[in-house]
N, C-alpha and C positions, 0 to 999 in steps of 0.2 A: 721464705720466697713468700712474693708481693706482686698478687698477680687482682687484676679488674675482671667483675664476671659484666658483660652487657650482654642482655636478652632481649635489647627492646628497640625496637626498628624504629629508624630515626622518622621526623615526623615533616611533610613536605605538603606543599600547597602554592597549585600555580597562579597567581592574582591576576596573569594577562601572557594571553587572549583570555575574556572569557568562554566559557564552555558554549555553544550553540550561538556565540556570539556572529554578529553581520555585516563583513568590512569591506567599503569601500576605495581603500587603498591595501597597499603591501603593508602585513604584519612583518615585521624585521627582530624581532624580541620578544624572547619567552621570559618573561617573569617569574620568580618563586620563591620561596621561604622554607627555610630547613631548620627546624629544630632538634639539635644533635650536638653534643658536645665532642664528637669524636668521629668527625665526617675523614673519609679517606678518599673518594670521588665520587664525581655523578655524571652523568651517560645522557644524550639525547639520542633520540630518534622519529623520525617522521615517519607519514605514511606509504610512501615510495622507497623508504629505507636506503634512500638517495643520499641523506645524512646517517653516519653512527657512529659518534662522536664521543670520546671522554676527554672530559674535563676537569679544572678544581674547583670545589666550590668550598664554603663554608656555612658556618650555624649563620642563622640569620638571611636578610634579603640578597638576592641573586639573579642574576639574568644572564644567559645566553644571545647571539646575533643566530637568526638563517633565515635562510629564503622560503620564499611558501609559493603555492600551487595556486594557479586558477578556481574556483570550484571547492570544493573538498580538502579540509585538512586536520589534522590528526596529528597531534605533538606528544611524543612522550617523554617524562625528567625520570630517569631512577637515580637514586642516591643510595649510597654504600658507606658505610662506618666502616672503622678500622675491626670492629667484631665479624665481620662480614655482614652484619643486620642491613636488611635493604627495603626500602618500601619504592613504589612507582606510582605516578600520578599521570592519568591522562587526557589529552584536555581539544576537542570538535569546533572546528570554527568554518565559515565558509567567507571564501574573497571573491567578489565579482570586483575587480577595478576597472575593466574595459566598456564606454559609451558605446550603447546601442547604435545601429548603422541601420541610416533612414539614407534615402533617396526619391526625388520624382522620377519615374519611368515615363515612356510614351502610353496615352497619347496627351499629356499633362500639359494645359496650357503654356505658352512660353509669355516671357513679359513680353509685349507690342501694343502696338492700338488695333483695334478691330470694331467692325461694325456687329458681330454677332454679340446675343445679349445671354450669353451663357458661358461659363469658365469651369472646365474641367479638370477633375487634379485624381492623379494614379499613384497611390503610393506605394514602396516595398521596403520593407523595414526587417530586420535580423538583430537576435542577441540569444546569449543560452539562455537567460532569464525572462526572456519579453513580456513584457506587459500589456500597454496601454499602448495603440497609433491614434494619433488627433492630426486632423486637417480641418485647419482656421481660414474663414475666409472674412476679412475685414476690412475696412477703411480708413478715415482719417477720424471719423464719429466714434469707433470700436469694434468691436467680434460681429459679425453679422451672421455667421454660422461655424460652430462647432459639430463637429465629428468623430464618434469614437468606435474604435473600433479593432481588429488586430490583423496581423499583416497575409496577404496583402489587403488593401484598402481603396475605393476607388468612390468618388462622388461627382457629380454634375448638376453643380450650383445655372438653375435657369431663370429664366423671365428679370433678369437683375434691368433696373434702370441704368442711364448713361453716369458715367461718373468712371473716379479712378477706385480701381480696385487691387488689393494684398493678398497673396496667398503664398502659405508655407504651411508645414506640419513639421510635428513632431513625434519624438518614441522615447518610452521610458521604461523601464526595469523594475523585477521587482525591490533591487535593493534601495531604488532611488535615483540612481541613474538616468539623464534627460540629455537627448541628443536634439538638434534638428533639421530643414533644410536651409539653403538659402530663401529669399523670400521674393516672390517675382511679382512685379507691377504689372495689371491688366486696367488698361483704357479703352471703358466700354463708350464709341459713339456709336451713335445707329443714325442718328440725325446729319444731314449734308446741312453745311453754314449755306447761308445767303449771304447777297453781294448784290450793292446795290453802284452803277457806278454815276458819276454827280458829273463828271468832263473826262475830257472837250465835249463843248457844246458847237456847233456849223463848221463852217470853215477855218482850218488850220492851214495859215500859210509859214510854215516854218518846216525844219529837216528834223524838229526835237520836240516833241509830245509830251504831255502831262497828263498824266489821269489820277484823279482824285475819283476815289470809292469808299465803300463804308460796307464794312464786314459782321457778321452775327452768327455765333453759333451758341449751344448750350457748352460747351469746354472753351473758354474763351483764350486756356492760355496752348491750346494742343490744336493750334489752325498754323501754315505757313503758306506765303504767297508767291 
């Protein structure tokens, strides 16, 4: 009678995902290596036990496809050899594949021409792992003011000189996702234009009268007649 005695548990090592890893996209495979010449089968489970699957595996490198959850995930691989020896390895990792939500809320200044010399911003943001909310006011020369905080966040930019301003906001999470609002364009014009009528002069004997005039304004590109 010939028989083999095998009292050694298979060696098992998970190579992907990594323990304690933070991922910004879905993890679709678990990769692992086995060292045992008499493998019988492998088994995969996850932390919610929505998957508890037995599958074929072999000595060397292996992989198994599975869906993950947003947030914390724990995946287990169990390997069993033909003598009934087994080993289990677990890996825990974190998934955040969703961008933060951010929006301007009332009474944020809308895109418009205005005579007021201030711009008000009010922002709301949400995310399971929300980190920082930032409001930016800038012009063609660059950023004039950046205000950081948490949601909700508001600021009133005051004593602004005439000109064209751009307003937007962004939110990031602890994983590194960033999302932004639309950019609003606000033109501040606190000075009325001046107009000088040059003609006509004197008596006009015609049903058609042409007028000539000069206009000046601090914002030459933003007036109509």
